[in-house]
ROTI-445041 format. One record per residue (C-alpha): residue number from 1; x, y, z. Coordinates in pm, whole numbers, plus 32768, in hexadecimal, padded with zeros to 4 digits. Each point is the difference from the previous one (the first is absolute). Last residue first. Example, Ala and Ser with C-alpha at 12.3 -4.5 7.8 and 13.67 -1.06 7.14 Angstrom:
! ROTI-445041
ATOM   i east north   up
ATOM   2 8557  7F96 82CA
ATOM   1 7F77  7EA8 8042
This chain:
! ROTI-445041
ATOM   i east north   up
ATOM 366 497D  E3DC 74F8
ATOM 365 804A  7F39 7EC5
ATOM 364 7E98  7F86 7FD8
ATOM 363 7F77  815F 8033
ATOM 362 80FF  80B5 7F29
ATOM 361 7FD6  7F07 7EE3
ATOM 360 7E83  801D 8001
ATOM 359 8013  8178 8026
ATOM 358 80E1  8014 7ECD
ATOM 357 7F09  7F37 7F34
ATOM 356 7EDD  80CB 8083
ATOM 355 80A4  8154 7FCE
ATOM 354 7F62  8048 7EAD
ATOM 353 7EAA  7FA9 808F
ATOM 352 8022  8101 8118
ATOM 351 807D  8113 7F1A
ATOM 350 7EF4  7FB0 7EFB
ATOM 349 7EE1  8038 80F1
ATOM 348 7EEB  7F77 7F1E
ATOM 347 7EF8  8107 7FCA
ATOM 346 7E9B  802C 807C
ATOM 345 7F13  811D 7FAD
ATOM 344 7EE5  8050 80EF
ATOM 343 7EE2  80BD 7F5F
ATOM 342 7F18  80FA 80AB
ATOM 341 80DD  8126 7FA6
ATOM 340 814D  7F6F 7F92
ATOM 339 807F  7F42 812E
ATOM 338 8157  7F64 8017
ATOM 337 8063  7E9B 804D
ATOM 336 8158  7F5D 8011
ATOM 335 801C  7E89 7FF3
ATOM 334 80F7  7EEC 805A
ATOM 333 7FFD  8027 817A
ATOM 332 7F9B  7E98 8040
ATOM 331 7EB7  8075 8099
ATOM 330 7FC1  80C8 7EC2
ATOM 329 803C  7ECF 7F27
ATOM 328 7F09  7F2C 80C6
ATOM 327 7F02  811B 8001
ATOM 326 8026  802A 7E87
ATOM 325 7FA8  7E91 7FD1
ATOM 324 7EC5  8027 80D3
ATOM 323 7FA2  8141 7F49
ATOM 322 8022  7F51 7EB0
ATOM 321 7F0B  7EF4 806C
ATOM 320 7F0F  8109 8088
ATOM 319 8011  80BD 7EB0
ATOM 318 7F9F  7ECB 7F39
ATOM 317 80F7  7F6E 7F0A
ATOM 316 8034  8015 7E88
ATOM 315 816A  8072 8028
ATOM 314 7FDF  814A 7F45
ATOM 313 7EAD  8052 8096
ATOM 312 805B  7FA3 8165
ATOM 311 8145  80C2 7FE8
ATOM 310 7F48  8135 7F89
ATOM 309 7EFE  7FDE 8115
ATOM 308 810A  7FE5 810E
ATOM 307 80A4  813A 7F7F
ATOM 306 8145  7FF3 7F3E
ATOM 305 8149  80BD 800F
ATOM 304 80E5  7FB9 7ED5
ATOM 303 80F4  7EFD 7F75
ATOM 302 805B  7F55 814A
ATOM 301 7E92  7FDF 8069
ATOM 300 7FA1  7F5C 7EB6
ATOM 299 811D  7F05 800E
ATOM 298 7FCD  7FC6 8172
ATOM 297 7E96  7F9D 7FC6
ATOM 296 8071  7EDA 7F2E
ATOM 295 80EA  7F94 8119
ATOM 294 7EDE  8029 80F4
ATOM 293 7F32  7F0D 7F31
ATOM 292 811B  7F01 7FF2
ATOM 291 8039  8005 817D
ATOM 290 8174  7FFD 805C
ATOM 289 8014  817A 8026
ATOM 288 7F49  800C 814C
ATOM 287 80BF  7ED1 807F
ATOM 286 814C  80AB 7FB4
ATOM 285 7F90  813C 80B0
ATOM 284 7F7F  7F4A 8135
ATOM 283 813F  7F2E 8016
ATOM 282 80D8  813A 7FF5
ATOM 281 7F32  80AA 810C
ATOM 280 800C  7ECC 80E0
ATOM 279 8179  7FD8 7FCE
ATOM 278 802A  8169 8075
ATOM 277 8081  8102 7F0B
ATOM 276 813B  80C5 8049
ATOM 275 7FFB  817A 7FBE
ATOM 274 80EE  803A 7EE0
ATOM 273 816E  8060 802D
ATOM 272 807F  8135 7F4A
ATOM 271 7F9B  80EE 8117
ATOM 270 80E7  7F3B 80DE
ATOM 269 7FDB  7F5D 8154
ATOM 268 811F  7F26 8074
ATOM 267 7FCE  7E8F 7FB8
ATOM 266 7FCC  7F2C 813C
ATOM 265 80DA  7EFD 80AD
ATOM 264 7F43  7F73 8128
ATOM 263 80B9  7F2C 8100
ATOM 262 7F72  7F26 8114
ATOM 261 80F6  7F88 810C
ATOM 260 8047  7E96 7FB3
ATOM 259 7F8A  7ECF 80C5
ATOM 258 7EF2  7F9E 7F09
ATOM 257 803A  8096 7EA9
ATOM 256 7F38  813A 7FB4
ATOM 255 80EA  80D3 7F29
ATOM 254 7F1B  80EC 7F40
ATOM 253 808A  8088 7EB8
ATOM 252 7F2F  80FB 7F3D
ATOM 251 8064  7FD1 7E97
ATOM 250 7F9E  80F5 7EED
ATOM 249 80ED  80AE 804A
ATOM 248 8138  7F89 80BA
ATOM 247 8121  80CD 7F78
ATOM 246 7FD8  8146 80C3
ATOM 245 7FB9  7F49 8144
ATOM 244 7F7E  806E 8154
ATOM 243 8049  7F06 8115
ATOM 242 7F0D  7FB8 811C
ATOM 241 8079  7F2A 8124
ATOM 240 7F03  7F76 80FB
ATOM 239 800F  7FDD 8178
ATOM 238 807C  7F13 810C
ATOM 237 8128  7F2E 7F8F
ATOM 236 7FD6  7E91 7FA7
ATOM 235 800A  7F9A 816F
ATOM 234 7F2A  812B 8062
ATOM 233 7EE9  7F90 7F1A
ATOM 232 7F06  8120 7FF0
ATOM 231 8024  805B 7E90
ATOM 230 7F30  7ED2 7FA6
ATOM 229 7FCE  7F2A 7ECC
ATOM 228 7EF4  7F9A 7F09
ATOM 227 7FF9  7FA7 7E93
ATOM 226 7F0B  7FE5 7EE2
ATOM 225 8042  8030 7E8D
ATOM 224 7F9F  80FE 7EF6
ATOM 223 805F  8124 80E2
ATOM 222 7F44  8117 80B6
ATOM 221 80C4  8040 813F
ATOM 220 7F40  7FFD 8147
ATOM 219 80A9  8096 8130
ATOM 218 7F79  7F91 814E
ATOM 217 7F7D  8070 8152
ATOM 216 7FD7  8172 7FB5
ATOM 215 7E91  8006 8053
ATOM 214 7FCD  7EB4 7F4F
ATOM 213 808B  805E 7EB0
ATOM 212 8114  80E4 7F7E
ATOM 211 8010  7FF9 7E86
ATOM 210 8117  7FC9 7F04
ATOM 209 7F9A  8006 7E8F
ATOM 208 800A  817F 7FF5
ATOM 207 8177  7FEB 803F
ATOM 206 80FB  809E 80F0
ATOM 205 7F31  813E 8016
ATOM 204 7ECD  7F38 8061
ATOM 203 80D9  7F52 8105
ATOM 202 8069  814C 809C
ATOM 201 7E9A  8081 800A
ATOM 200 7F83  7EC2 80A8
ATOM 199 811C  8001 80FE
ATOM 198 7FC9  815B 808C
ATOM 197 8005  8168 7F92
ATOM 196 8123  8096 80C4
ATOM 195 80EF  7EE3 8049
ATOM 194 7FA1  7F1C 7EE1
ATOM 193 8007  8120 7F08
ATOM 192 8154  806A 8088
ATOM 191 8088  7E9F 7FCF
ATOM 190 7F73  7FF6 7E9E
ATOM 189 80AB  814A 7FAD
ATOM 188 814B  7F8D 8094
ATOM 187 7FF1  7EC0 7F2E
ATOM 186 7FB6  80C9 7EC5
ATOM 185 8125  80EA 8046
ATOM 184 80E5  7ED4 8033
ATOM 183 7F8E  7F6A 7EB6
ATOM 182 803E  814A 7F4D
ATOM 181 8159  8026 8098
ATOM 180 8059  7E93 7FAB
ATOM 179 7FAA  8017 7E8D
ATOM 178 813C  8098 7F6D
ATOM 177 80F8  7F6D 80F6
ATOM 176 7F5E  7EAD 7FCA
ATOM 175 8026  8023 7E86
ATOM 174 8175  8032 8020
ATOM 173 8035  7EE9 80FB
ATOM 172 7F2B  7F0E 7F33
ATOM 171 80C7  7FDE 7EBF
ATOM 170 8148  7F41 8017
ATOM 169 805D  803A 816C
ATOM 168 7EAB  7FA3 808D
ATOM 167 7FE8  7EDB 7F12
ATOM 166 8156  7F8A 807C
ATOM 165 7F86  8018 8168
ATOM 164 7ECB  7F35 7FA9
ATOM 163 80D3  7EF3 7F59
ATOM 162 80F6  7FFC 8120
ATOM 161 7EDF  7FC5 80F1
ATOM 160 7F78  7EE9 7F26
ATOM 159 8156  7F53 7FF7
ATOM 158 8020  801F 817D
ATOM 157 7EAD  7F5B 8025
ATOM 156 8071  7EF8 7F07
ATOM 155 8131  7FAB 80D3
ATOM 154 7F3E  7FF2 8145
ATOM 153 7EE9  7F30 7F65
ATOM 152 80E8  7EE5 7F92
ATOM 151 7F38  7ED2 7F8C
ATOM 150 7EA6  809F 7FFB
ATOM 149 807A  8139 7F4F
ATOM 148 80D5  7F36 7F10
ATOM 147 7ED8  7F26 7F9E
ATOM 146 7F2B  813A 7FDD
ATOM 145 80FB  8093 7F09
ATOM 144 8013  7EBE 7F3A
ATOM 143 7E85  7FEF 7FEE
ATOM 142 7FF4  816B 7F8F
ATOM 141 8100  7FC2 7EF1
ATOM 140 7F51  7EC3 7F88
ATOM 139 7EB7  80B1 7FB9
ATOM 138 7EC9  8081 80A9
ATOM 137 7F64  7EA6 8027
ATOM 136 8149  7F96 80A0
ATOM 135 7FC5  80FB 811A
ATOM 134 7EAF  7F61 8043
ATOM 133 809C  7EA9 801E
ATOM 132 8120  8080 80D4
ATOM 131 7F15  80AA 80F7
ATOM 130 7F1B  7ED1 8010
ATOM 129 8127  7F1B 8043
ATOM 128 8086  80E1 8115
ATOM 127 7EAC  801F 80A5
ATOM 126 7FE5  7E87 8002
ATOM 125 815C  7FDB 8094
ATOM 124 7FBA  80FC 8119
ATOM 123 811C  80D4 808D
ATOM 122 8065  80F4 7EEF
ATOM 121 7EB7  7FE2 7F45
ATOM 120 7F3C  8079 8133
ATOM 119 7EAE  7F5D 803A
ATOM 118 7ED1  80E2 7FFF
ATOM 117 7F1C  8007 8132
ATOM 116 8001  817B 8020
ATOM 115 7F83  8027 7E98
ATOM 114 8078  8159 7F95
ATOM 113 8005  7FB7 7E8E
ATOM 112 7F43  7EC3 7FAC
ATOM 111 80CC  7EC4 7FFA
ATOM 110 80D0  7F4C 7EFA
ATOM 109 810F  8108 800D
ATOM 108 80E2  8055 7EDC
ATOM 107 7F9C  8154 7F7B
ATOM 106 7F7E  80C4 812C
ATOM 105 8083  7F3D 812B
ATOM 104 815C  7FBD 7F7A
ATOM 103 80B6  8131 808A
ATOM 102 7F2A  8009 813A
ATOM 101 8048  7E95 805A
ATOM 100 816F  8030 7FAE
ATOM  99 801D  8131 80E3
ATOM  98 7F3E  7F6B 8122
ATOM  97 80C2  7EBA 7FFB
ATOM  96 814C  80B1 7FD4
ATOM  95 7FB7  80D4 8133
ATOM  94 7FCB  8170 7FC4
ATOM  93 810B  80EC 808B
ATOM  92 8097  8039 7EA8
ATOM  91 7EC0  80B6 7FA0
ATOM  90 805A  8110 80FB
ATOM  89 8153  802D 7F58
ATOM  88 7F51  801B 7EAE
ATOM  87 7F2B  811A 808D
ATOM  86 8132  80BC 807C
ATOM  85 80B9  7FCB 7EB9
ATOM  84 7ED8  8088 7F3D
ATOM  83 8009  813C 80CE
ATOM  82 7F2A  80BC 80FB
ATOM  81 7F1C  7EDE 8050
ATOM  80 7E84  7FE7 7FF1
ATOM  79 7F71  7EF1 80E2
ATOM  78 7F94  7E98 7FC3
ATOM  77 80E0  7FDF 7ECF
ATOM  76 7F5A  7F96 7EBA
ATOM  75 80FB  7F56 7F1A
ATOM  74 8008  7EC2 80D5
ATOM  73 7E87  7FF5 7FD4
ATOM  72 8028  7F99 7E95
ATOM  71 7F55  80EE 7F12
ATOM  70 7F10  7F88 7EF5
ATOM  69 8018  7F51 7EB3
ATOM  68 815E  8087 7FB9
ATOM  67 8098  8058 8154
ATOM  66 80A9  7ED1 809B
ATOM  65 7FC9  7F34 7EC1
ATOM  64 8100  80EF 7F6A
ATOM  63 8129  7F48 8095
ATOM  62 80A7  7F6C 7EC9
ATOM  61 7F8D  811A 7F1D
ATOM  60 80A1  80FF 80E6
ATOM  59 8144  7F38 7FF9
ATOM  58 800A  800C 7E84
ATOM  57 7FBE  8178 7FF8
ATOM  56 811A  8031 80FC
ATOM  55 80F6  7F37 7F2D
ATOM  54 7F9D  80B4 7EC0
ATOM  53 8036  815A 8097
ATOM  52 7EB8  80C0 7FFE
ATOM  51 7FF7  8139 7F25
ATOM  50 7EFD  7F94 7F01
ATOM  49 7F27  7F63 810E
ATOM  48 8007  8142 80CA
ATOM  47 7F91  80CF 7ED5
ATOM  46 7EE4  7F10 7FAD
ATOM  45 7F86  8002 8168
ATOM  44 8000  817E 800B
ATOM  43 7F38  8016 7EBC
ATOM  42 7F06  7EFE 807B
ATOM  41 7FC5  80AF 814D
ATOM  40 7EA5  8093 7FBA
ATOM  39 7FA7  7EC0 7F46
ATOM  38 802A  7F3B 8144
ATOM  37 7F6D  7EA2 7FF2
ATOM  36 8095  7FCF 7EA5
ATOM  35 8156  804E 8093
ATOM  34 7FF6  7EAF 80B5
ATOM  33 8164  7F9C 805F
ATOM  32 8091  8161 8006
ATOM  31 7ECA  8083 80B2
ATOM  30 8022  7EE8 8101
ATOM  29 8168  8068 803D
ATOM  28 7F8A  8165 803F
ATOM  27 7EFE  7F8A 80FF
ATOM  26 8107  7F30 80B5
ATOM  25 80E8  812E 7FFF
ATOM  24 7EE3  80C8 8098
ATOM  23 7FD0  7EFF 8115
ATOM  22 8176  8002 8047
ATOM  21 8017  817D 7FFB
ATOM  20 7EDB  8026 80F1
ATOM  19 7F54  8153 8012
ATOM  18 7F3C  8045 813F
ATOM  17 7EB6  7FDA 80B3
ATOM  16 7FFD  7F31 8141
ATOM  15 7EA6  7FD7 8096
ATOM  14 805F  7FA0 8165
ATOM  13 7FFB  816B 8073
ATOM  12 7E8A  800E 7FB9
ATOM  11 7FB8  7F09 8116
ATOM  10 7F6C  7EAB 7F9F
ATOM   9 7EB7  7FD3 80BA
ATOM   8 7F71  7F0F 7F00
ATOM   7 80F4  7FE5 7EDB
ATOM   6 7F98  7EB7 7F5C
ATOM   5 8072  7FFD 7E96
ATOM   4 7F06  7F81 7EFE
ATOM   3 805C  7FAC 7E99
ATOM   2 7EC8  8001 7F2D
ATOM   1 7F27  7F40 7F0E
């Protein structure tokens, strides 16, 4: 399961690294809506909620489908801008049809994300009904908001812009000034890596779950869904935008809608952030622990190191049977082994097992 971005022959100057205030505001709004996704930002979210004016908090609740479950594409500009106002001005240039389609595509669309044959809810009656039906499933306030958006998109677009500007004034301007230098430094570092060490090195630095395949012909992003797009569409805007984020972890956003320039928003590297697990690694570890016999073995291996013979004796199994189970656990990265003379002693890697629940959440949320 991957998102693939075709980049065959794309010159290095069309990889645009830079901080985006609009994308970062979208990430911050998601943290406020889903603080459980972001334990590292829980204290910040609680402080902001306590200080929010009641009217602003109410308006954020009304529009939070734009950033709660995932990020609407209207919050991901196709190139980094210097200021929030500049990026909002660029968003104003979208047609109503494009804006409304993007705003409703994640939460209220009846089609798969990025489907080029999708009907637009602003112009197609069936698309409109589906959008309203799905909005109603999320509550009367969201249905009412979507009704207003479909009836008078210009007015609601202006309302959303004012909301974002008010968020900037209330809490985001201060935090942006604090994090912008670090994001800019990260973007410069990635640009220098690309220039001097090549695309593969730059993408490894962006995230270990992004690889360059096909002799530089495509980027493959390890996600728990499939998608495909191209950075070679001149109509959409040749190239790819890459935004570092201080608020995004554990999410790695990949905008891959047809007809849009691809965007990747990636968490900035930090010694406090764990190395991301791949879905295959996570599945292998969960499968290894799901077997009743291996669960029994885990108890012994968690309490003290054991040899294969000791495990066989305590479990009433043959040594070859135990060896086969140990091989499954070793392949999943759940064991450590040390030699004591001619004996090999196996232990459960408690750090890996302790992170399984967190890894599961990080992987599905990525």
